[in-house]
C-alpha positions as CSV (number, residue, x, y, z in Angstrom):
1,M,108.8,100.3,64.6
2,K,107.6,102.6,67.4
3,K,109.2,102.0,70.8
4,T,107.1,102.3,74.2
5,I,108.8,103.4,77.3
6,T,107.1,103.1,80.8
7,L,108.0,105.6,83.4
8,F,107.1,104.4,86.8
9,A,109.3,106.8,89.2
10,I,107.4,110.0,88.4
11,S,105.8,111.7,91.7
12,I,103.2,113.9,90.3
13,S,101.4,116.3,92.4
14,G,98.6,114.3,94.0
15,F,100.7,111.3,95.0
16,A,98.6,109.5,97.8
17,A,101.0,109.0,100.6
18,N,98.2,108.7,102.7
19,A,96.4,106.1,100.8
20,Q,96.2,103.8,104.0
21,P,92.8,104.0,105.9
22,N,92.4,106.4,108.8
23,Q,96.0,107.3,109.2
24,G,95.5,109.3,112.2
25,M,93.1,107.0,114.0
26,E,90.8,110.0,114.1
27,N,87.5,108.2,112.7
28,W,85.7,105.4,114.8
29,A,82.6,103.5,114.5
30,I,80.6,100.7,115.5
31,P,80.8,97.8,112.8
32,A,77.5,95.9,112.0
33,F,76.9,93.0,114.5
34,F,79.1,94.5,117.2
35,I,78.8,96.6,120.4
36,L,82.1,98.3,120.5
37,E,83.7,101.1,118.4
38,E,86.7,100.4,116.2
39,P,89.0,102.7,114.3
40,T,87.5,103.0,110.8
41,G,89.7,100.5,108.5
42,F,90.9,98.4,111.2
43,I,90.0,95.5,113.3
44,T,90.8,94.9,117.0
45,G,89.9,92.4,119.8
46,N,86.7,94.5,120.2
47,S,85.2,92.3,117.4
48,L,85.5,89.4,120.1
49,K,83.2,91.3,122.4
50,N,79.6,91.2,120.8
51,F,76.2,90.0,121.5
52,A,77.0,86.4,121.3
53,Y,80.2,86.9,123.4
54,P,79.5,89.7,125.8
55,T,81.9,88.6,128.6
56,N,85.1,89.2,126.6
57,T,87.3,92.3,127.3
58,Q,87.5,95.5,125.1
59,S,91.1,95.6,123.5
60,G,91.0,98.7,121.4
61,F,90.4,102.1,123.0
62,K,89.8,105.5,121.6
63,V,92.1,107.7,123.7
64,T,92.3,111.6,123.7
65,A,95.0,114.0,125.1
66,P,97.5,113.7,126.6
67,D,97.7,109.9,124.9
68,V,97.6,111.3,121.5
69,Q,100.6,112.2,119.0
70,N,98.7,114.4,116.7
71,G,95.0,115.4,116.2
72,T,92.1,114.4,118.6
73,Y,92.3,110.6,118.8
74,A,94.7,107.6,118.9
75,L,94.4,104.0,119.4
76,K,95.4,102.4,122.5
77,L,95.8,98.4,121.9
78,V,95.7,96.2,125.0
79,T,96.7,92.7,125.2
80,V,93.5,90.9,126.9
81,D,92.3,87.5,127.9
82,V,89.8,85.9,125.6
83,V,87.2,84.7,128.2
84,D,84.7,83.2,125.8
85,N,86.7,82.3,122.6
86,P,84.4,81.6,119.6
87,D,87.3,79.6,117.5
88,P,90.2,78.6,119.9
89,I,92.0,76.9,116.9
90,N,92.2,80.2,114.9
91,I,91.9,82.9,117.8
92,P,94.8,83.2,120.0
93,D,94.4,83.8,123.7
94,P,95.5,86.4,124.9
95,Y,94.6,88.5,122.0
96,H,96.9,91.4,121.1
97,Y,96.2,92.3,117.4
98,C,95.1,95.1,115.5
99,F,94.8,94.6,111.4
100,T,93.4,96.7,108.6
101,G,90.2,95.3,107.5
102,S,86.5,95.4,108.0
103,A,83.4,93.3,108.9
104,V,81.5,91.7,105.9
105,I,77.7,91.6,106.7
106,S,76.8,88.6,104.2
107,P,78.1,86.0,105.2
108,P,79.2,87.5,108.5
109,A,83.2,87.4,108.4
110,L,86.1,89.5,109.0
111,K,88.0,90.8,105.8
112,F,91.6,91.6,106.4
113,G,93.6,94.3,104.3
114,Y,92.5,96.8,101.9
115,S,93.0,97.7,98.2
116,Y,96.3,99.4,97.7
117,T,98.5,99.7,94.5
118,A,101.6,101.7,95.3
119,R,105.1,100.6,96.0
120,P,106.3,102.7,99.0
121,A,109.8,102.7,100.6
122,T,108.7,102.9,104.0
123,F,105.8,103.0,106.4
124,T,106.1,105.5,109.6
125,F,103.8,105.8,112.5
126,Y,104.1,107.2,116.1
127,S,103.8,105.0,119.3
128,K,104.5,104.4,122.8
129,Y,104.4,101.4,124.8
130,T,103.8,100.0,128.4
131,P,104.8,96.2,128.4
132,V,103.9,93.9,131.3
133,G,107.1,91.9,132.4
134,G,109.3,91.5,129.4
135,D,106.8,91.7,126.7
136,S,107.4,93.2,123.4
137,A,105.3,94.9,120.4
138,Y,105.7,94.8,116.7
139,C,104.3,96.2,113.4
140,W,104.1,94.0,110.3
141,I,103.4,95.3,106.7
142,V,102.6,93.0,103.6
143,L,101.8,94.1,100.1
144,H,100.2,91.1,98.2
145,K,98.9,90.5,94.5
146,W,96.5,88.0,93.3
147,N,97.9,85.9,90.6
148,G,94.6,84.2,89.6
149,S,95.0,81.3,92.0
150,S,96.9,82.5,95.2
151,R,98.5,85.7,96.5
152,D,102.2,86.6,95.8
153,T,104.0,88.5,98.4
154,I,105.3,91.7,96.7
155,A,107.1,93.2,99.9
156,E,107.1,93.0,103.5
157,G,108.2,95.1,106.4
158,F,108.6,94.6,110.0
159,W,109.3,96.7,113.2
160,G,109.8,95.1,116.8
161,W,110.0,97.0,120.2
162,V,111.3,95.9,123.6
163,G,111.0,97.9,126.6
164,T,109.0,100.8,127.9
165,S,108.5,103.9,125.9
166,S,106.6,106.6,127.9
167,V,106.3,109.2,125.2
168,Y,105.5,109.1,121.4
169,S,108.4,108.4,119.0
170,L,108.6,108.1,115.5
171,K,109.0,104.5,114.1
172,T,110.1,103.5,110.5
173,V,109.4,100.2,108.9
174,S,111.6,99.7,105.9
175,M,109.8,97.7,102.9
176,L,111.7,95.0,101.6
177,Y,110.8,94.0,98.0
178,N,110.8,90.6,96.5
179,P,113.1,90.8,93.6
180,T,110.8,88.1,91.7
181,F,108.1,90.8,91.5
182,N,110.1,93.9,90.7
183,A,107.8,94.6,87.8
184,V,104.6,94.0,89.7
185,F,102.1,96.5,91.5
186,P,100.3,95.2,94.8
187,D,96.7,95.0,95.0
188,T,96.2,94.5,98.8
189,C,98.0,96.0,101.8
190,L,97.9,94.3,105.2
191,I,99.1,96.5,108.3
192,A,99.1,94.8,111.5
193,F,100.1,95.9,115.1
194,S,100.5,93.7,118.0
195,S,100.9,94.9,121.6
196,S,102.4,91.6,122.6
197,S,105.1,89.0,121.6
198,E,104.0,85.6,119.9
199,I,106.0,83.7,122.0
200,S,104.7,84.9,125.5
201,P,101.9,87.5,125.4
202,Q,101.2,89.4,128.6
203,V,97.8,90.5,129.5
204,G,97.9,94.5,130.1
205,S,100.5,95.2,127.8
206,E,99.6,98.7,126.0
207,L,100.6,100.0,122.7
208,F,99.6,103.3,121.6
209,I,99.4,104.2,117.9
210,D,99.0,107.3,115.8
211,N,99.9,109.2,112.8
212,M,100.7,106.4,110.1
213,T,102.2,107.6,106.8
214,F,103.6,105.6,103.7
215,L,106.5,107.5,102.4
216,G,108.8,107.3,99.2
217,W,108.8,105.0,96.1
218,N,110.1,101.8,95.3
219,G,110.8,102.1,91.4
220,I,109.9,99.0,89.1
221,A,112.8,97.7,87.4
222,E,113.4,99.9,84.4
223,N,113.8,99.0,80.8
224,E,117.2,99.8,79.3
225,A,115.7,102.3,77.0
226,L,115.4,104.7,80.0
227,Q,119.2,105.4,79.8
228,N,117.9,107.8,77.0
229,V,115.2,109.2,78.8
230,K,115.3,112.5,80.9
231,V,112.6,113.5,83.1
232,F,112.5,117.1,85.1
233,P,111.6,118.3,87.5
234,N,111.0,115.1,89.4
235,P,109.0,115.4,91.5
236,A,106.7,117.9,90.0
237,M,104.0,120.0,91.3
238,E,102.2,121.0,88.0
239,S,104.3,119.8,84.9
240,I,107.2,117.9,83.7
241,V,109.4,117.7,80.7
242,I,110.3,114.4,79.1
243,S,113.2,114.2,76.7
244,V,113.7,111.0,74.7
245,N,117.0,110.6,72.9
246,S,115.9,108.6,70.0
247,S,115.6,108.7,66.1
248,E,112.4,106.5,66.2
249,P,108.7,107.5,67.2
250,T,108.4,106.6,70.8
251,D,105.2,106.4,73.1
252,V,106.1,107.4,76.8
253,I,103.6,105.9,79.5
254,V,103.7,107.9,82.8
255,Y,102.6,106.3,86.2
256,D,102.0,108.4,89.2
257,G,102.9,107.6,92.7
258,I,100.1,105.5,93.3
259,G,100.4,103.1,90.3
260,K,97.7,105.1,88.1
261,V,98.3,106.2,84.5
262,A,99.0,109.9,84.4
263,G,99.2,110.0,80.7
264,T,100.5,108.4,77.5
265,Y,102.6,110.8,75.2
266,E,103.7,110.1,71.5
267,M,107.3,111.7,71.3
268,N,108.0,112.1,67.8
269,S,110.0,115.3,68.3
270,G,111.9,113.7,71.2
271,I,110.6,116.3,73.9
272,S,107.2,116.9,75.7
273,K,106.0,119.1,78.1
274,V,103.3,117.2,80.4
275,S,101.0,118.9,82.5
C-alpha cells in the first residue's frame, strides 16, 4: 500500500508574508457611497461620514512625514464623537475602530475581514499613541474558517497599549492557535485596531499605524510518519531535497507558506529534489 505524507512546514521562495492588504497604509481611495478616503482594504469611522450623515467627524487620516514610519503615508486613527448615529444599537459612540474590510455595493453594506489561508506565528506593526486622559489602544487579530454553518476561530492575537508613545516602535502580536483546529487552515483574517479602550473611550485619542507584516509559520500537527522524513534546506530559495526512510512507495505533498500545494511527488527511490 502506498503511503501519503503531507509537509506543511516548507517555506519555499514566494512565501507571502505580506498577504494582508495595504501593509504600509500606502494606498487610499474613496469607496462607493462615501465622501472620504479610506486606506485600501480597511474601514474606519470615515464610513460614518457620508452623504446621508455629513455632520459626522472624520476618524481616519492619511498622514505624511514626520508621522510615517516607512514609505509615504501612514494611518492616524482618531476616536470621534458620532453626531448622527445611523445604528446606535450596533455602532458605538464614541467610535474608535479600524478593520480590514470593504464596502459592498449591492446591497449596500460593510464586509469585514479578507481572504487569508496561512498560519502565521506573529503579526507585527509600527505604531505611536497619544491618548486623552487614561485611554488605551489595542490591536486584535482573528483567523476564521467557515465550517458550513458557522465560523470556527482558528487563532487569535491581541496587543494592548497604555500610555503615551511619541515615536514609532515595533509591536508584535503572538498568534495563539486553538488546538482543536491544529489541522485546519483559515479562510479569513480580521485585523482590527482601536484608538481607545472599550470601557471608557476618550474622544481625541490618536493611534498611528504603519508597516504591518505577518511573520513565521505555525505548523500543522504532523503525521507520525514525518519522523522518517528529512527536508533540506528549509527555508529554501530555489529547490529542496526530500528524503523518505521507507521501503514502501510514498507520495509526498508539499504546501508552501500560504497553504498552497507546491507539488506532489512520488518517492519510489526514497529521495527527490524539488525545484
